[in-house]
C-alpha positions in Angstrom: 0.1 -0.1 0.2 2.9 2.1 0.3 2.8 3.5 -3.2 -1.1 4.5 -3.1 -1.3 8.5 -1.7 -4.2 10.7 -1.4 -3.1 14.0 -2.8 -5.8 16.3 -2.8 -9.2 16.7 -1.2 -12.2 19.1 -0.9 -15.2 19.1 1.5 -18.9 20.6 0.8 -20.8 21.9 3.9 -22.9 19.2 5.5 -26.5 20.1 6.1 -30.0 21.4 4.4 -28.4 22.7 1.4 -29.5 24.6 -1.8 -27.1 23.2 -4.5 -28.7 20.4 -6.4 -26.3 16.9 -6.7 -24.9 18.2 -9.7 -23.9 21.2 -7.8 -22.7 19.7 -5.3 -20.1 16.8 -7.1 -19.1 19.5 -9.7 -17.4 21.6 -6.6 -15.8 19.1 -5.0 -14.9 17.5 -7.9 -13.4 21.2 -9.3 -11.6 21.9 -5.8 -10.0 18.1 -5.0 -8.4 17.8 -9.1 -7.1 21.5 -8.2 -5.2 20.5 -4.8 -3.6 17.6 -6.2 -2.1 19.8 -9.0 -3.5 17.9 -12.1 -5.1 18.9 -15.2 -8.7 16.8 -15.6 -7.6 14.9 -18.0 -4.8 13.0 -16.0 -7.8 11.6 -14.1 -7.7 7.8 -15.5 -10.8 6.3 -13.4 -13.5 7.5 -11.3 -15.3 6.1 -8.7 -18.4 7.8 -7.7 -20.1 6.6 -4.1 -23.9 7.2 -3.8 -26.3 5.1 -1.8 -29.7 6.5 -3.6 -32.2 3.8 -2.5 -35.3 6.3 -3.7 -33.7 9.2 -2.1 -33.3 11.1 -5.9 -34.7 10.8 -9.1 -31.2 10.6 -10.9 -30.4 7.1 -10.3 -27.8 6.9 -13.3 -25.9 9.5 -11.6 -22.0 8.1 -12.5 -21.0 10.8 -15.4 -21.9 13.8 -12.9 -18.4 14.6 -11.9 -17.6 14.5 -16.0 -19.4 18.0 -15.5 -16.4 19.4 -13.8 -14.7 20.1 -16.5 -14.2 18.7 -20.8 -11.0 16.8 -19.7 -12.8 14.4 -17.4 -14.8 13.6 -20.6 -14.7 9.6 -21.6 -12.6 9.1 -18.1 -14.5 5.9 -17.2 -16.5 6.3 -14.1 -18.5 3.9 -11.8 -21.0 4.3 -9.6 -20.1 2.2 -6.6 -22.8 1.2 -3.9 -22.5 -0.5 -0.4 -25.2 1.0 1.7 -23.8 3.4 4.4 -20.4 2.5 3.3 -20.7 3.7 0.0 -18.0 6.0 -0.1 -15.6 3.6 1.6 -16.4 1.6 -0.9 -15.9 3.5 -3.8 -12.4 4.5 -2.5 -11.4 1.2 -2.0 -12.1 0.5 -5.8 -10.2 2.8 -6.7 -7.2 1.7 -4.7 -7.7 -1.5 -6.6 -7.1 0.4 -9.6 -3.8 1.7 -8.5 -2.4 -1.1 -6.8 -3.1 -3.3 -10.4 -1.9 -0.6 -12.7 -5.4 0.7 -14.2 -4.5 4.0 -13.2 -2.2 6.2 -12.0 -4.3 9.2 -10.8 -8.3 7.8 -9.7 -10.9 10.5 -8.6 -13.6 9.4 -5.8 -16.2 10.9 -4.9 -19.0 10.6 -2.5 -22.5 12.2 -2.5 -25.7 12.4 -1.1 -29.0 14.5 -1.5 -31.4 13.9 1.3 -33.5 17.0 3.1 -36.0 17.1 0.1 -37.0 14.4 0.6 -39.8 12.8 3.4 -39.4 11.6 6.1 -41.2 8.2 5.1 -39.5 8.0 2.2 -36.1 8.4 4.0 -37.2 5.1 6.2 -38.5 3.3 3.7 -35.1 4.2 1.4 -32.9 3.1 4.6 -34.5 0.0 5.3 -33.4 -1.4 2.3 -29.9 -1.9 4.1 -31.7 -3.4 6.8 -33.5 -7.3 6.1 -34.5 -10.2 8.1 -33.6 -13.2 6.4 -37.4 -14.9 7.7 -39.7 -12.3 7.3 -38.1 -9.8 4.7 -37.6 -6.2 5.1 -37.6 -5.0 8.9 -40.7 -2.9 10.3 -38.5 -1.2 12.7 -36.3 1.1 10.6 -32.5 2.1 11.3 -33.1 3.3 14.6 -35.1 0.7 15.8 -32.4 -1.8 14.5 -29.9 -0.1 17.1 -32.2 0.8 19.6 -32.2 -3.1 19.9 -28.7 -2.9 20.6 -29.1 -0.6 23.2 -31.3 -2.2 25.0 -29.2 -5.7 24.7 -25.9 -3.4 25.9 -28.1 -2.4 28.6 -29.5 -5.8 29.5 -26.0 -7.3 29.8 -23.9 -4.2 31.6 -26.5 -2.4 32.9 -28.1 1.0 31.5 -26.6 3.0 29.5 -28.3 5.8 28.5 -25.9 8.2 30.7 -23.2 7.2 28.4 -24.7 7.5 25.2 -25.7 10.9 26.3 -22.0 11.7 27.5 -20.8 10.1 23.8 -23.5 13.2 21.9 -22.5 15.8 24.3 -18.5 14.9 23.4 -19.6 15.0 19.8 -21.2 18.1 19.8 -18.3 19.6 21.5 -15.9 18.5 19.0 -18.5 19.5 15.7 -17.8 23.3 17.1 -14.7 23.3 15.2 -15.9 21.6 12.0 -16.8 23.9 9.7 -17.8 21.7 7.4 -20.2 20.6 10.5 -24.2 20.0 9.7 -24.8 20.4 13.6 -22.6 22.9 15.2 -24.6 23.5 18.5 -23.1 22.9 22.0 -24.9 20.8 23.4 -24.3 19.7 27.0 -24.1 16.4 29.4 -27.5 17.1 30.9 -29.5 17.9 27.5 -28.0 15.0 25.8 -29.1 12.9 28.8 -32.6 14.0 29.2 -35.6 13.1 27.9 -37.9 16.5 26.7 -39.3 18.3 23.8 -36.4 19.2 22.8 -34.7 16.1 22.7 -37.5 13.1 22.5 -37.1 9.3 22.6 -37.1 8.0 19.3 -37.1 4.2 19.7 -36.1 2.1 22.5 -32.7 3.9 24.7 -32.0 6.2 21.9 -32.9 10.2 22.4 -32.7 12.7 19.1 -29.6 13.3 20.0 -28.6 10.0 19.9 -29.4 10.3 16.5 -27.2 11.1 13.1 -28.6 14.0 11.1 -30.5 13.9 7.9 -28.1 15.6 5.3 -27.2 16.7 2.2 -23.3 16.9 0.9 -20.3 15.9 -0.7 -16.8 15.3 -0.5 -14.1 14.1 -3.1 -10.8 12.6 -3.3 -7.4 12.0 -5.6 -6.2 8.8 -5.1 -2.3 8.8 -6.8 0.8 6.3 -6.7 2.7 9.9 -7.6 2.7 13.7 -6.6 2.5 16.4 -9.1 5.2 18.7 -8.8 2.4 21.6 -8.6 0.0 19.4 -5.8 -0.2 20.0 -2.0 2.9 20.1 0.1 2.1 17.0 2.2 0.3 13.8 1.0 -1.2 10.9 2.8 0.0 7.3 2.6 -2.4 4.3 2.9 -0.6 1.9 5.3 -3.3 0.0 5.3 -7.2 -1.3 4.3 -9.5 -4.2 5.7 -13.0 -4.5 4.2 -15.0 -7.5 5.5 -18.5 -8.3 5.7 -21.3 -10.4 7.8 -24.7 -11.8 7.6 -27.6 -9.1 7.7 -28.9 -8.6 11.1 -32.0 -10.9 10.5 -29.4 -14.0 10.6 -27.1 -13.3 13.6 -27.5 -14.3 16.8 -25.9 -11.3 18.5 -26.2 -7.6 17.8 -23.6 -7.0 20.0 -20.8 -9.1 17.5 -20.0 -6.0 15.1 -17.8 -8.8 14.5 -16.6 -8.0 10.7 -15.8 -4.9 12.8 -13.2 -6.2 13.9 -12.2 -8.1 11.0 -11.2 -5.3 8.8 -9.9 -3.4 11.5 -7.7 -6.4 12.3 -6.8 -7.2 8.4 -5.8 -3.3 8.1 -3.6 -2.8 10.8 -2.0 -6.2 10.1 -1.6 -5.4 6.5 -0.4 -1.6 8.0 1.9 -4.0 10.3 0.4 -1.6 13.7 -1.4 -1.8 16.8 -3.2 0.3 18.2 -1.1 2.3 20.0 0.4 3.3 17.0 -2.6 5.5 16.1 -3.0 8.8 17.3 -6.9 9.1 16.7 -10.1 7.6 15.1 -13.1 8.7 12.9 -15.7 6.1 13.6 -19.0 5.4 12.0 -21.4 6.5 14.7 -24.7 6.9 13.2 -26.3 6.6 16.5 -24.4 6.7 19.5 -24.1 3.2 20.3 -22.1 2.5 17.4 -19.7 4.4 18.7 -19.8 2.8 22.2 -19.7 -0.7 20.9 -17.1 -0.1 18.6 -14.8 0.9 21.5 -15.3 -2.3 22.7 -15.0 -4.3 18.9 -11.8 -2.5 18.0 -10.6 -3.6 21.3 -10.1 -0.2 23.4 -12.2 -1.4 26.3 -12.9 -4.8 27.1 -16.7 -5.6 26.9 -18.9 -3.5 29.0 -16.0 -0.6 29.3 -16.4 1.2 27.0 -17.9 4.1 29.3 -14.6 4.1 30.5 -12.8 5.6 28.0 -15.5 8.4 28.7 -14.5 8.9 32.4 -10.8 8.8 31.8 -10.7 11.0 28.8 -9.0 8.7 26.4 -11.3 9.4 23.7 -11.4 13.0 24.3 -9.8 15.5 22.1 -7.3 16.2 24.6 -7.0 12.4 25.8 -4.0 10.0 24.4 -6.8 8.4 21.4 -9.6 10.8 20.4 -12.2 9.7 18.6 -14.2 11.4 15.9 -12.2 14.7 16.7 -14.4 16.3 13.1 -17.6 15.2 15.2 -18.4 12.1 13.8 -21.9 11.5 11.5 -23.8 12.2 14.9 -22.9 16.0 14.5 -21.1 16.2 11.4 -24.0 14.9 9.6 -24.3 11.4 7.2 -25.6 12.3 3.9 -25.1 8.7 3.2 -22.9 8.2 0.0 -20.5 11.4 1.0 -19.4 9.9 4.8 -17.0 7.3 3.7 -15.1 10.0 1.6 -15.8 12.5 4.5 -13.9 10.4 7.3 -11.0 10.2 4.9 -10.6 13.8 3.7 -10.9 15.3 7.3 -8.1 12.9 8.6 -5.9 14.0 5.7 -6.3 17.6 7.2 -5.8 16.0 10.3 -2.5 14.9 8.9 -1.1 17.4 7.1 -1.7 19.9 10.0 -4.1 21.9 7.8 -7.5 21.1 9.5 -8.0 24.8 11.4 -9.6 25.0 14.1 -10.5 20.7 14.4 -6.7 20.5 14.6 -5.0 17.4 17.2 -1.6 18.4 18.7 -0.7 14.9 17.9 -2.1 13.7 14.6 0.5 11.2 12.8 -1.2 8.4 12.1 -5.0 7.4 12.1 -7.0 4.7 11.3 -11.0 5.2 9.9 -13.6 3.0 10.2 -16.9 3.2 7.6 -19.8 0.8 8.0 -23.1 -0.1 6.2 -26.4 -1.4 7.8 -25.3 -2.8 11.5 -22.1 -3.7 11.1 -22.7 -5.7 7.8 -19.9 -3.6 5.2 -17.4 -2.7 6.6 -14.2 -0.9 5.8 -10.9 -0.1 7.9 -8.0 2.2 6.0 -4.7 2.8 8.0 -2.7 6.5 6.9 -0.4 8.5 8.1 1.6 11.9 6.3 4.3 11.9 3.8 
């Protein structure tokens, strides 16, 4: 993986945006190619991540990036979909193109337009990523799916409601430094821990503050085996990657066993030849606060049932020994589904190159990024460092 670099990137604001899907895509494509010091005709392949399960009338969107310049005309472009991991899936396809020699410069785009759709349309679309092998499509919705995880966690280890509120408050604090974030609101622990008219219960133990918002947004990366002489001063290198898929939730017995997330994690660390102690920070897929809590334990940061300790001792805080989601995570940054995996890598590249502005961590030399689709069904992990 040592020859696979991120040499350019761009990120739109996340939130309820006026721009249409084409404008979002074109904006980040132009900026990412320019930041890599390239002309559009240098791009050898395009991979476009978008969930797009009924959320947008344009289902055939792979060529939207070509609108960014005449030099992109004729470039092979492929839309990649793997539920909420569509962005990371597109990145991994781009890396395969580099490693096979099929392309030397690859553009990866992740985008989603969601806020125009009603809650019923969004809910029905997202349900396509949850399936019960006995009963067909689930009727619980994504919030219900993760609420069941929280319920089981509470049954085994005790009530986790306050812990989830602490995670939510951390995410909101972190997002204050992220100019791209959807929810830049300083919500304290007391508010996030308390059910109220402003913070109603959504499903099970999950309150509104435990759920990532519905967002629009786009992000783009240029992957390369070499840096242009006119590119930015620094680039980011992939040290290792891992992918693993699990059964769909209805075929699994243990809702707390994010086993394929752990397998993807172990594969990426093994390829990189490092351990958790070598990482400076993590960006993980916290579509709900319970997902972040379970991932603390799944990824080996804490023993089962002891994830709360990482919050109590400050380990995962911005000034801790292993900050988690310094961007605010999906919870506060937003979760425009197809853009999420690309966004995580863009913001990680900014940290690693010291260009994260108000988000910048004191130590940011090596990081891991985790993006998952569904309830830990499609799992992708990337290990990166600055070069």
